[in-house]
N, C-alpha and C positions, 0 to 999 in steps of 0.2 A: 562423420565430423571430425574435428580434431578438438577432444575434451577441454585439453589444457587450456587451449585459448579463451575458454568461458569459463572456468571455474578458478576461483583465486586462490593462490597458495595461504597457508596457515603466515607464514611471514608478511603477506601482504593484507591479510585478513587482521592482523595486528596493527599494521601500520594505519589502516583505514580506523581502526578502533580509536588511537591515539587522536587522529586529526578530529575525529567527532568529539572526542573529550575536550579540545581547545574550542570550541563554536562558543557564541556569547552566551548560551545556556548554562557553562560552566561559572562565569561570572554572575549569574544569576540577573542579568536583565535582558530586556527585550530593547533595543536600542530604536527610538521614534524618530530619531534627528537625521536620519540619511539625507532627507530631501535636503536639509540644509547645506549639503556639502555639493549639492549637484542639481541637475536637470531632475523633473519627475520623471520616475521608472513608468513605463508602459506596459500595462500587462494585457493577454487575451485568456479568455476562458473557453476549453472545450469542454462541455457537457456540464448542462445547465440544471443538475438535479440538484438536492438539499445540500451536497457535500462541495460541489463546486462552487453554489453561491458563497458557501459558510467560509471556503477559503480565499474568495476576493473579499471577504470581508477582514477575514485574518490577516491579509496582505497589508489594509489599508490601516489596520490597526497597530500592524508593527511599523509601519510608516505613511504617514499620511500625505505624504508627498507622491502618491502613486494615483495612475491613470487607468481606469478599464476602457479599452479602447473598442474591443470585440468580443463576441461571443458567438458560440456553435452549441447547436444541439441536433441529435438525429432527428427530433420532431420539431416542426418549424413553430407551433403556437408556444413551447415550452421557452425557445431561444428568444421569441419576441417578448415573452414576458419576464424574464431575468433580470432586464436593467432594472426596470419599475419595484421588483420584486427586493432586488439587489439595496437599492435606493430606501426603501421602508426599512428593511433590517439595519441597514445606516444610521437611519433617522430616529430609533428608537435608541442607540448607544449614543446619540450625540458626535455621530461621526459624520464629517463632510460628504454629502450627497452629489455636489458636483465633481466628486472626483469620477463619478461614471458618465464616460463620455461616447456611449455606444449608439451610433447613427442607425438609420434602417440599413444603409449599404454597407454597414461593419456587423450586421446580423445575419448569422449563416445557418443554413441548415442541410437535412436530406444526410445521406453515408458518406457525401465526399465533400461537402460545404467546408469543413475543418482544413481542405487543401487551401482553400481560397483566403482562409483566415492564416495560415501559416505564410502567406506571399506577404504580409503587411509587416511593416517596420514595427520590432517589440523590443522590451528587454527581457521578459520571459512570458512562457506561455503555463496555464495551469491545467493540467490535462486529468479531469475528473471524470472522466466517462466510464462505465461498469468495467469491470477487469478484462472481460474478453477481446475489447477492442483495444487495451491500453498498449500491446507489442507494435501494432500498426501506427496508433498514433505517435509513440514515443519514437519509433523509427522515422517516421516522417518528419517530426519535430528537429530531431538530429539533422536528418539531412539539411533541414532548412535552416541550420546553424543558430538555434536558437535556445538560449537557457531555460531550464525548465521544472516546474513543479511538479510530480506526478504524485498522485495518490496511489495507495496501496491497495491489494496486490498488483503486481503488473502482467498478470497472465494466467491464464487457465490450464495450461498443457505443456508437456516439454518442448513442442515445438513452439509456442509462443514465446516461452523462456529463452529459447536459443536465440530467437529473432531479437527477443529485447537486449540479451547479452552481447550479442553482435554491435547492436546500436550504441549500446552503453560503452564499448571499447572505442567504436568510432568518437563518440563525445567526449571520452579521454582524451584522445589525439586530439581532438580541435579546441580541448581545455574549456569546454562549457562547464558551465555550474549548473549540476544537478540536485536537488532535494526531493526524497519522497515523503509520503505520509506515514511513515514508521516515526510518530512524533516523540516517543521514547528516548530516541538518539538525539533529542534537543530539549529534553526534560531534565532540569537542574539535579534534582534528586537523584535521576538514574545515572545521567552523565559523570557526577561525583562519587556515587557509590561504585558503580562500575569501574573506574579509574581505580579506585581502594582495593577491591577483589583482585584485579590485575594486580596491584602491587603487594598481593599477599595478605591482606586483612583477613580471608577466611583461610589461611593456609594452603593446603593442596586441596584443589575441588574434587569432590568426590562422586557427586549427582546434581541432577536438577529435575524441578518439575514445573509444568505448566497446564494453566487452568485459564479456559474461556468456557465459562457455563452461565449461561441466562437465556431467557426467551426469544424468541423468534422475534427479529425486527419487524419484520411485516410481510403479508402476504394478501394480495389485492385480488378481487374478482376483474374479469375482464369488463370493460364497457362498452357499451354499444358501438359498432362502428370498428373497432381497433383490429389493425391488422396483427398479424401473429411477430411481425419485428415490434410494433410500436409495443405490443402488450409484452413480451420477451426481454425484451432489449432494453426497455426503459420503463413502463409504469411496475411491472412486477419482476425485474430482474434478479432479483436476489433470489429466486425460488427455481431457475434453472441453470444447471451446472455449465453449459456451455459459455453462458456469460458470468456468471459468478463464480464459479469454480468450487462450489459445495461452503457448508459454514466453517469448516477448517481454516479453507484459504482466505476468506472472505474478512473473517475476523481473527481467528486465532494465530493468523500470520503475525501480529502484535507481541505476543508473549513466544513464539519461535524466533523472532528476530532477536528477541532479549536472549534466550538462549544461545543463540549464534553469535551474540555479541560477547556476552560473559565468556566462552569458550573459546572464541575468537577462531572459530572453523564451525564447518556445516557439517551435519552428520554423514557418516559414511554407510549406515544400513538402517533401516527401520522393518519392524513388523507392526501389525495394527488390527483392529477391528471395527467394528458400528456398524450402525443401521439405521432404520425410519421404525421409531416405535409407536408414534401418536398421529402423527400428520396423516389426514385421510385424503381425499380426492386428487386426483394430478394437475388437472387443470389450474388450480389457486396454489396449490402448494409445490408444483414444479415436481422435480424428480428429484432434488438434494436430499440426502440423509438428514438425521437432527442427532447424530450423537457419534463421536470418534474415541478411542483410545489408541495412542499409541506409544510403542517403546522405540527411542532413536537412541542409536549406538554412535557416540562421537570418539574422535581419536584419542588415544590412552585407555580405552575401554570404560568411558565415561558414558553412562545412561542416564535419559531424560525422559521422564514420564509426562506424555502428553494428554489431558482430557479436555474434549469438547463437546459442548451439546447446546441444543434448543430444546429444552424442555420446559413448556409452560407450568408456572405457580409451584414450583420447585425449587430447591436449595441454589442458590447464584453467588459464583466467585471467578472473578478474573483475577489473575495474579501468576507472580513467577516466584521461585523459592531456589535457592542456591545450598548446596552442603556441603560443607568443608571441614578440614581437621583442626580448625582455632576455635577450641571452646571457651576460650576468653572473650571471644565475639558471641553473644546471645546463642551458647550452646553450639557454635559453629553452623549457624543456619543465617541467611541473608536474603531479604525480600526485593532485593536489586535496588531498591530507592531508601533503603534506611539509613542511611551513613550521612545523610545531607539534610540541609532545610529544604522546606518547599520552595521553590522557583515560579516563575511566571508561566502565563497558560502556554503548554508546549506547542498548540495550534496555531498560536501567534509567534511564538519563537522560532520554529521550523522556517517561518517567511522571513522572520529579522535575520537568520544565519543565511538564507539564501541571499537576501538583498546585498547584505555585507560581502558575499563571496562574488557579486557580480560588480559591486561598487567597488572592490578591493581594499576595504575598510575592516576586511575580516579573512579569516582563512579560505583557500579556495576549497570547494566541497564539490564533490562527484560522486553519489551515492547509488548510481547505475547498478553497478555490478552488486553492491551491497543488497539492496532491494530486490534484486532478481534471485539472489542467493536464498534468501528468507522466503521468498513467495514460495519458491521450489521446495523448500524443506518442508510447507505445508501441502503442496502438491505431490509431494514424495509421500508425505503420510496417507494420502488421501488414495495413491494411486494401489500402496500395500493394505488397505483396508478393502477397496473395492474387488481387488484380486486375491485376498488371503494367502498372499505370498510373502517371505522374505524378500525385499529390494534391497540391491546397492546402488548406491547413489549414481558413478558413473555410465552404470548400465541404464538405470531408470531416466538418466538426462538424456541418452542418445536416443531412447526409443522414440519410434515415429508414430508418435500419439498426437493426432489433431482433433479436438473437439468441437473446434469450430465450424458452422454450416457452410456448404461449399458455397452455395449463392446465398445472398442475402439482398431483400429490396421490400419495399411495402406490398408488392403484388404478389410475393412468394411465399408457400406456406413454409412453416418451419415445422415438422414433426416433434411433437416431446418424446424424447427416448425414454425407454424403461427406466424405472427404479433399478438401481444399479445390484445385483445378488453376485457374491462371488462365486466363481472366479471368473465375473465379466471385467474386463479391463476396461476403464473409463476415466 
Protein backbone atom coordinates (compact mmCIF):
# COMPACT_ATOMS: atom_id res chain seq x y z
CA UNK A 1 0.00 0.00 0.00
CA UNK A 2 1.02 3.64 -0.40
CA UNK A 3 1.53 4.86 3.15
CA UNK A 4 1.77 8.47 1.97
CA UNK A 5 -1.91 8.33 1.05
CA UNK A 6 -2.81 7.46 4.61
CA UNK A 7 -0.42 9.33 6.91
CA UNK A 8 -0.77 13.08 7.19
CA UNK A 9 2.22 15.38 6.89
CA UNK A 10 3.35 17.60 9.76
CA UNK A 11 2.21 20.64 7.77
CA UNK A 12 -1.27 19.15 7.37
CA UNK A 13 -1.27 18.12 11.04
CA UNK A 14 -0.55 21.71 12.04
CA UNK A 15 -3.35 22.93 9.78
CA UNK A 16 -5.80 20.54 11.40
CA UNK A 17 -4.73 21.64 14.88
CA UNK A 18 -5.38 25.25 13.90
CA UNK A 19 -8.88 24.40 12.67
CA UNK A 20 -9.58 22.59 15.96
CA UNK A 21 -8.56 25.69 17.88
CA UNK A 22 -11.25 27.74 16.09
CA UNK A 23 -14.18 25.59 17.20
CA UNK A 24 -16.84 27.01 19.49
CA UNK A 25 -14.93 25.43 22.39
CA UNK A 26 -12.34 28.19 22.07
CA UNK A 27 -15.15 30.65 22.77
CA UNK A 28 -16.28 28.71 25.80
CA UNK A 29 -19.85 28.18 24.56
CA UNK A 30 -21.96 25.19 23.72
CA UNK A 31 -24.28 26.73 21.15
CA UNK A 32 -27.78 25.43 21.88
CA UNK A 33 -29.78 27.65 19.52
CA UNK A 34 -28.85 26.15 16.15
CA UNK A 35 -32.37 24.80 15.79
CA UNK A 36 -33.76 28.30 15.71
CA UNK A 37 -31.85 28.84 12.47
CA UNK A 38 -33.28 25.88 10.57
CA UNK A 39 -35.10 22.59 10.55
CA UNK A 40 -34.42 19.96 13.20
CA UNK A 41 -31.30 17.90 12.68
CA UNK A 42 -32.16 14.22 12.30
CA UNK A 43 -29.71 11.78 13.84
CA UNK A 44 -29.41 7.99 14.08
CA UNK A 45 -27.47 5.75 16.43
CA UNK A 46 -25.36 2.68 15.63
CA UNK A 47 -24.41 0.98 18.89
CA UNK A 48 -26.88 1.20 21.79
CA UNK A 49 -24.54 0.71 24.73
CA UNK A 50 -24.02 3.28 27.45
CA UNK A 51 -21.73 5.54 25.44
CA UNK A 52 -24.06 5.54 22.43
CA UNK A 53 -27.12 6.45 24.48
CA UNK A 54 -25.17 9.16 26.30
CA UNK A 55 -23.97 10.53 22.95
CA UNK A 56 -27.59 10.99 21.85
CA UNK A 57 -28.27 12.85 25.09
CA UNK A 58 -25.18 15.01 24.56
CA UNK A 59 -26.37 15.85 21.04
CA UNK A 60 -29.70 17.04 22.44
CA UNK A 61 -27.98 18.99 25.20
CA UNK A 62 -26.03 20.79 22.48
CA UNK A 63 -29.12 21.50 20.38
CA UNK A 64 -32.67 20.83 21.54
CA UNK A 65 -33.79 20.90 17.93
CA UNK A 66 -32.48 17.35 17.37
CA UNK A 67 -34.58 14.30 16.50
CA UNK A 68 -33.39 10.73 16.98
CA UNK A 69 -35.06 8.77 14.17
CA UNK A 70 -33.41 5.32 14.19
CA UNK A 71 -31.23 2.99 16.25
CA UNK A 72 -29.20 -0.15 15.61
CA UNK A 73 -27.46 -2.68 17.80
CA UNK A 74 -26.09 -6.15 17.14
CA UNK A 75 -28.32 -7.42 19.97
CA UNK A 76 -32.02 -7.05 19.16
CA UNK A 77 -33.27 -6.45 22.68
CA UNK A 78 -30.71 -3.76 23.32
CA UNK A 79 -31.86 -1.92 20.19
CA UNK A 80 -35.51 -2.23 21.26
CA UNK A 81 -34.80 -0.96 24.77
CA UNK A 82 -32.60 1.99 23.80
CA UNK A 83 -35.23 4.62 22.85
CA UNK A 84 -37.07 4.35 26.17
CA UNK A 85 -33.81 4.26 28.10
CA UNK A 86 -32.70 7.46 26.39
CA UNK A 87 -36.05 9.06 27.19
CA UNK A 88 -35.65 8.21 30.87
CA UNK A 89 -32.18 9.76 30.86
CA UNK A 90 -33.48 12.91 29.17
CA UNK A 91 -36.34 13.18 31.64
CA UNK A 92 -33.93 13.23 34.59
CA UNK A 93 -32.27 16.36 33.18
CA UNK A 94 -35.50 18.03 32.05
CA UNK A 95 -34.65 17.54 28.39
CA UNK A 96 -37.37 16.99 25.76
CA UNK A 97 -38.29 13.30 25.50
CA UNK A 98 -40.31 14.04 22.36
CA UNK A 99 -36.98 14.37 20.55
CA UNK A 100 -36.81 10.56 20.56
CA UNK A 101 -38.89 9.56 17.56
CA UNK A 102 -37.89 5.96 16.84
CA UNK A 103 -40.63 3.64 15.65
CA UNK A 104 -40.33 -0.17 15.41
CA UNK A 105 -39.67 0.01 11.65
CA UNK A 106 -36.58 2.09 12.37
CA UNK A 107 -35.22 -0.17 15.11
CA UNK A 108 -32.55 -2.34 13.51
CA UNK A 109 -30.47 -5.22 14.85
CA UNK A 110 -28.11 -8.01 13.84
CA UNK A 111 -24.69 -7.79 12.26
CA UNK A 112 -25.94 -6.06 9.11
CA UNK A 113 -28.93 -4.09 10.33
CA UNK A 114 -26.92 -0.86 10.30
CA UNK A 115 -26.93 -1.02 6.50
CA UNK A 116 -30.68 -0.46 6.45
CA UNK A 117 -30.33 2.35 8.97
CA UNK A 118 -27.84 4.11 6.69
CA UNK A 119 -30.40 4.13 3.86
CA UNK A 120 -32.51 6.60 5.85
CA UNK A 121 -32.42 10.37 5.43
CA UNK A 122 -30.50 11.92 8.33
CA UNK A 123 -28.17 14.80 9.11
CA UNK A 124 -25.63 12.70 10.99
CA UNK A 125 -25.09 9.26 12.36
CA UNK A 126 -23.52 8.43 15.72
CA UNK A 127 -21.20 5.41 15.57
CA UNK A 128 -20.74 4.07 19.10
CA UNK A 129 -20.17 0.38 18.49
CA UNK A 130 -17.17 -1.36 20.10
CA UNK A 131 -13.91 -0.33 18.36
CA UNK A 132 -13.35 -3.46 16.27
CA UNK A 133 -16.51 -2.71 14.26
CA UNK A 134 -15.82 0.98 13.69
CA UNK A 135 -13.74 0.74 10.50
CA UNK A 136 -16.50 -1.03 8.56
CA UNK A 137 -19.32 1.05 10.07
CA UNK A 138 -17.44 4.26 9.32
CA UNK A 139 -16.58 3.12 5.80
CA UNK A 140 -20.20 2.33 4.97
CA UNK A 141 -21.45 5.56 6.55
CA UNK A 142 -19.05 7.49 4.31
CA UNK A 143 -20.22 5.50 1.29
CA UNK A 144 -23.77 6.48 2.24
CA UNK A 145 -22.60 10.13 2.32
CA UNK A 146 -23.52 10.67 5.96
CA UNK A 147 -22.01 13.22 8.31
CA UNK A 148 -20.61 11.29 11.26
CA UNK A 149 -19.88 11.42 14.94
CA UNK A 150 -17.64 8.45 15.69
CA UNK A 151 -16.51 7.38 19.09
CA UNK A 152 -12.86 6.60 19.66
CA UNK A 153 -10.80 4.49 19.13
CA UNK A 154 -11.56 3.75 15.49
CA UNK A 155 -9.99 0.33 15.04
CA UNK A 156 -7.95 -2.37 16.73
CA UNK A 157 -5.27 -3.29 14.17
CA UNK A 158 -3.33 -1.83 11.20
CA UNK A 159 -5.71 -3.38 8.66
CA UNK A 160 -8.70 -1.68 10.27
CA UNK A 161 -6.90 1.64 10.57
CA UNK A 162 -5.91 1.61 6.90
CA UNK A 163 -9.53 0.92 6.02
CA UNK A 164 -10.67 3.79 8.22
CA UNK A 165 -8.08 6.15 6.75
CA UNK A 166 -9.14 5.39 3.18
CA UNK A 167 -12.74 6.18 4.13
CA UNK A 168 -11.64 9.35 5.94
CA UNK A 169 -9.93 10.54 2.76
CA UNK A 170 -13.11 9.89 0.78
CA UNK A 171 -15.08 11.79 3.42
CA UNK A 172 -12.75 14.77 2.96
CA UNK A 173 -13.28 14.75 -0.79
CA UNK A 174 -17.04 14.54 -0.25
CA UNK A 175 -16.84 17.44 2.25
CA UNK A 176 -18.60 15.42 4.95
CA UNK A 177 -18.48 16.71 8.51
CA UNK A 178 -16.73 14.25 10.85
CA UNK A 179 -16.15 14.67 14.58
CA UNK A 180 -14.56 12.04 16.81
CA UNK A 181 -14.97 11.26 20.49
CA UNK A 182 -11.53 12.58 21.42
CA UNK A 183 -13.38 15.27 23.32
CA UNK A 184 -10.32 17.10 24.61
CA UNK A 185 -10.06 18.56 21.10
CA UNK A 186 -13.30 20.42 21.92
CA UNK A 187 -12.56 21.26 25.55
CA UNK A 188 -11.92 24.96 26.04
CA UNK A 189 -9.06 24.50 28.51
CA UNK A 190 -7.18 22.18 26.15
CA UNK A 191 -7.94 24.16 22.98
CA UNK A 192 -6.68 27.44 24.42
CA UNK A 193 -3.71 26.00 26.31
CA UNK A 194 -2.39 23.98 23.40
CA UNK A 195 -2.82 26.97 21.08
CA UNK A 196 -0.57 28.92 23.47
CA UNK A 197 1.95 26.08 23.59
CA UNK A 198 2.05 26.18 19.78
CA UNK A 199 2.59 29.94 20.03
CA UNK A 200 5.69 29.38 22.19
CA UNK A 201 4.44 29.70 25.76
CA UNK A 202 6.71 26.84 26.86
CA UNK A 203 9.61 27.79 24.62
CA UNK A 204 11.19 24.84 22.86
CA UNK A 205 9.35 21.59 23.63
CA UNK A 206 11.67 18.99 25.12
CA UNK A 207 9.53 16.00 26.14
CA UNK A 208 6.10 14.78 27.15
CA UNK A 209 4.40 12.32 29.48
CA UNK A 210 1.00 10.65 29.25
CA UNK A 211 -0.86 8.66 31.94
CA UNK A 212 -4.04 6.61 32.04
CA UNK A 213 -3.93 4.77 35.34
CA UNK A 214 -7.08 3.54 37.03
CA UNK A 215 -9.22 0.49 37.67
CA UNK A 216 -10.69 -1.93 35.15
CA UNK A 217 -13.93 -0.42 33.76
CA UNK A 218 -15.83 -3.72 33.81
CA UNK A 219 -15.49 -7.49 33.49
CA UNK A 220 -18.73 -9.46 33.29
CA UNK A 221 -19.61 -13.10 33.68
CA UNK A 222 -21.32 -14.76 30.70
CA UNK A 223 -25.07 -15.06 31.17
CA UNK A 224 -26.97 -18.27 30.37
CA UNK A 225 -27.79 -18.64 26.68
CA UNK A 226 -25.36 -16.00 25.45
CA UNK A 227 -23.58 -16.73 22.18
CA UNK A 228 -19.88 -16.00 21.80
CA UNK A 229 -20.74 -12.99 19.64
CA UNK A 230 -23.17 -11.47 22.14
CA UNK A 231 -20.80 -12.07 25.04
CA UNK A 232 -17.51 -10.99 23.46
CA UNK A 233 -18.75 -8.22 21.16
CA UNK A 234 -21.47 -6.69 23.32
CA UNK A 235 -21.86 -7.73 26.95
CA UNK A 236 -18.16 -8.06 27.88
CA UNK A 237 -16.47 -6.41 24.90
CA UNK A 238 -13.85 -4.47 26.85
CA UNK A 239 -11.93 -7.63 27.74
CA UNK A 240 -11.19 -9.09 24.29
CA UNK A 241 -8.40 -7.60 22.19
CA UNK A 242 -10.06 -8.15 18.79
CA UNK A 243 -12.99 -5.94 19.70
CA UNK A 244 -11.52 -3.40 22.18
CA UNK A 245 -7.82 -3.20 21.21
CA UNK A 246 -6.58 -3.59 24.82
CA UNK A 247 -6.64 -0.87 27.47
CA UNK A 248 -3.91 1.24 25.84
CA UNK A 249 -6.11 1.58 22.75
CA UNK A 250 -9.55 1.89 24.29
CA UNK A 251 -8.76 4.54 26.94
CA UNK A 252 -5.16 5.74 26.77
CA UNK A 253 -5.85 6.91 23.21
CA UNK A 254 -7.16 10.16 24.77
CA UNK A 255 -3.82 11.07 26.32
CA UNK A 256 -1.84 9.98 23.26
CA UNK A 257 -4.14 12.10 21.10
CA UNK A 258 -3.18 15.11 23.22
CA UNK A 259 0.52 14.33 22.69
CA UNK A 260 0.03 14.14 18.90
CA UNK A 261 -1.87 17.42 19.07
CA UNK A 262 0.83 19.18 21.09
CA UNK A 263 3.69 17.95 18.88
CA UNK A 264 1.66 18.35 15.65
CA UNK A 265 2.91 14.95 14.54
CA UNK A 266 2.61 11.25 15.22
CA UNK A 267 5.49 9.18 16.69
CA UNK A 268 8.11 7.74 14.36
CA UNK A 269 9.17 4.84 16.60
CA UNK A 270 8.29 3.10 19.87
CA UNK A 271 9.63 0.56 22.31
CA UNK A 272 7.31 -0.78 24.98
CA UNK A 273 6.64 -3.35 27.65
CA UNK A 274 3.72 -4.49 29.75
CA UNK A 275 1.81 -7.54 30.79
CA UNK A 276 -0.95 -9.03 32.86
CA UNK A 277 -0.28 -8.83 36.57
CA UNK A 278 -3.45 -9.63 38.49
CA UNK A 279 -6.31 -10.74 36.25
CA UNK A 280 -7.38 -14.33 36.91
CA UNK A 281 -9.39 -16.60 34.57
CA UNK A 282 -9.60 -15.83 30.87
CA UNK A 283 -13.35 -16.32 30.30
CA UNK A 284 -14.40 -13.26 32.33
CA UNK A 285 -11.25 -11.14 32.01
CA UNK A 286 -10.53 -12.00 28.38
CA UNK A 287 -7.06 -11.83 26.87
CA UNK A 288 -6.06 -8.19 27.33
CA UNK A 289 -3.14 -7.00 29.45
CA UNK A 290 -3.48 -4.74 32.46
CA UNK A 291 -0.40 -2.51 32.08
CA UNK A 292 1.68 -0.87 29.34
CA UNK A 293 4.77 1.36 29.42
CA UNK A 294 5.87 2.95 26.14
CA UNK A 295 8.69 5.21 25.01
CA UNK A 296 7.48 7.03 21.88
CA UNK A 297 9.97 8.97 19.77
CA UNK A 298 8.54 11.95 17.87
CA UNK A 299 10.27 14.06 15.20
CA UNK A 300 13.22 16.21 16.37
CA UNK A 301 14.20 13.53 18.87
CA UNK A 302 11.39 14.38 21.30
CA UNK A 303 10.34 11.50 23.55
CA UNK A 304 6.99 10.85 25.24
CA UNK A 305 6.79 8.45 28.14
CA UNK A 306 3.42 6.70 28.16
CA UNK A 307 2.09 4.73 31.11
CA UNK A 308 -1.31 3.03 31.26
CA UNK A 309 -2.63 0.37 33.58
CA UNK A 310 -5.74 -1.19 35.12
CA UNK A 311 -4.71 -2.09 38.64
CA UNK A 312 -7.52 -2.16 41.17
CA UNK A 313 -7.13 -0.28 44.47
CA UNK A 314 -3.87 1.34 43.35
CA UNK A 315 -2.75 4.90 42.60
CA UNK A 316 -4.84 6.46 39.83
CA UNK A 317 -4.00 9.36 37.54
CA UNK A 318 -5.18 10.38 34.07
CA UNK A 319 -3.05 13.24 32.80
CA UNK A 320 -0.73 14.75 30.23
CA UNK A 321 2.43 16.77 30.82
CA UNK A 322 4.61 18.74 28.40
CA UNK A 323 8.10 19.97 29.26
CA UNK A 324 9.63 23.05 27.64
CA UNK A 325 12.53 25.44 28.07
CA UNK A 326 10.52 28.47 29.27
CA UNK A 327 11.15 28.56 33.01
CA UNK A 328 8.94 31.63 33.45
CA UNK A 329 5.84 29.47 33.07
CA UNK A 330 5.50 26.95 35.91
CA UNK A 331 9.12 25.88 35.62
CA UNK A 332 8.65 24.99 31.98
CA UNK A 333 5.82 22.52 32.59
CA UNK A 334 2.25 22.42 31.29
CA UNK A 335 -0.60 20.00 31.92
CA UNK A 336 -2.03 20.96 28.50
CA UNK A 337 -5.12 22.55 30.07
CA UNK A 338 -3.66 25.00 32.60
CA UNK A 339 -3.54 28.23 30.58
CA UNK A 340 -7.31 28.75 30.28
CA UNK A 341 -10.47 28.93 32.33
CA UNK A 342 -12.72 25.90 32.45
CA UNK A 343 -15.27 25.57 29.65
CA UNK A 344 -18.52 23.66 29.23
CA UNK A 345 -18.94 19.88 29.13
CA UNK A 346 -16.67 18.67 26.32
CA UNK A 347 -18.97 15.71 25.58
CA UNK A 348 -21.64 18.27 24.71
CA UNK A 349 -19.28 20.69 23.02
CA UNK A 350 -18.07 18.12 20.48
CA UNK A 351 -21.66 17.68 19.27
CA UNK A 352 -22.20 21.44 19.24
CA UNK A 353 -19.15 21.81 17.01
CA UNK A 354 -20.30 19.02 14.68
CA UNK A 355 -23.78 20.50 14.43
CA UNK A 356 -22.29 23.92 13.62
CA UNK A 357 -20.13 22.32 10.92
CA UNK A 358 -23.19 20.65 9.38
CA UNK A 359 -25.31 23.80 9.56
CA UNK A 360 -22.50 25.99 8.24
CA UNK A 361 -22.57 28.22 11.33
CA UNK A 362 -19.06 27.15 12.38
CA UNK A 363 -15.84 25.92 10.77
CA UNK A 364 -16.01 22.77 8.66
CA UNK A 365 -14.64 19.84 10.65
CA UNK A 366 -13.33 16.51 9.47
CA UNK A 367 -11.41 14.71 12.23
CA UNK A 368 -11.27 11.33 10.51
CA UNK A 369 -7.56 11.20 9.73
CA UNK A 370 -6.71 12.84 13.04
CA UNK A 371 -8.50 10.22 15.16
CA UNK A 372 -7.13 7.38 13.03
CA UNK A 373 -3.57 8.68 13.61
CA UNK A 374 -4.17 8.86 17.36
CA UNK A 375 -5.77 5.41 17.45
CA UNK A 376 -2.83 3.94 15.60
CA UNK A 377 -0.43 5.64 18.03
CA UNK A 378 -2.02 3.47 20.73
CA UNK A 379 -2.07 0.32 18.56
CA UNK A 380 1.59 1.03 17.69
CA UNK A 381 2.48 0.93 21.39
CA UNK A 382 0.52 -2.27 21.93
CA UNK A 383 2.23 -3.97 19.00
CA UNK A 384 5.66 -3.00 20.33
CA UNK A 385 4.81 -4.32 23.78
CA UNK A 386 3.33 -7.59 22.52
CA UNK A 387 6.34 -8.26 20.29
CA UNK A 388 9.08 -6.88 22.50
CA UNK A 389 10.55 -5.13 19.44
CA UNK A 390 11.32 -1.54 18.54
CA UNK A 391 8.85 -0.63 15.81
CA UNK A 392 8.90 2.09 13.15
CA UNK A 393 5.63 3.84 12.28
CA UNK A 394 5.57 3.24 8.51
CA UNK A 395 6.51 -0.42 8.84
CA UNK A 396 3.91 -1.04 11.53
CA UNK A 397 1.22 0.78 9.56
CA UNK A 398 1.93 -1.45 6.55
CA UNK A 399 1.76 -4.73 8.48
CA UNK A 400 -0.89 -7.18 7.29
CA UNK A 401 -2.14 -7.66 10.83
CA UNK A 402 -5.89 -8.29 11.13
CA UNK A 403 -7.12 -9.53 14.52
CA UNK A 404 -10.83 -9.48 13.68
CA UNK A 405 -12.45 -12.94 13.47
CA UNK A 406 -12.85 -14.02 9.86
CA UNK A 407 -16.44 -15.16 10.43
CA UNK A 408 -18.99 -13.66 12.80
CA UNK A 409 -22.48 -14.83 13.67
CA UNK A 410 -24.65 -15.75 16.63
CA UNK A 411 -24.16 -19.43 15.85
CA UNK A 412 -20.39 -19.24 15.23
CA UNK A 413 -17.81 -20.07 17.86
CA UNK A 414 -15.29 -17.29 18.52
CA UNK A 415 -12.28 -18.86 20.26
CA UNK A 416 -10.49 -16.72 22.82
CA UNK A 417 -6.91 -16.13 21.69
CA UNK A 418 -4.18 -16.80 24.26
CA UNK A 419 -2.94 -13.95 26.43
CA UNK A 420 -0.09 -12.41 24.40
CA UNK A 421 3.46 -13.15 25.55
CA UNK A 422 6.36 -11.48 23.68
CA UNK A 423 7.41 -12.02 20.98
CA UNK A 424 3.90 -13.01 19.79
CA UNK A 425 2.47 -10.32 17.51
CA UNK A 426 -1.16 -9.34 18.07
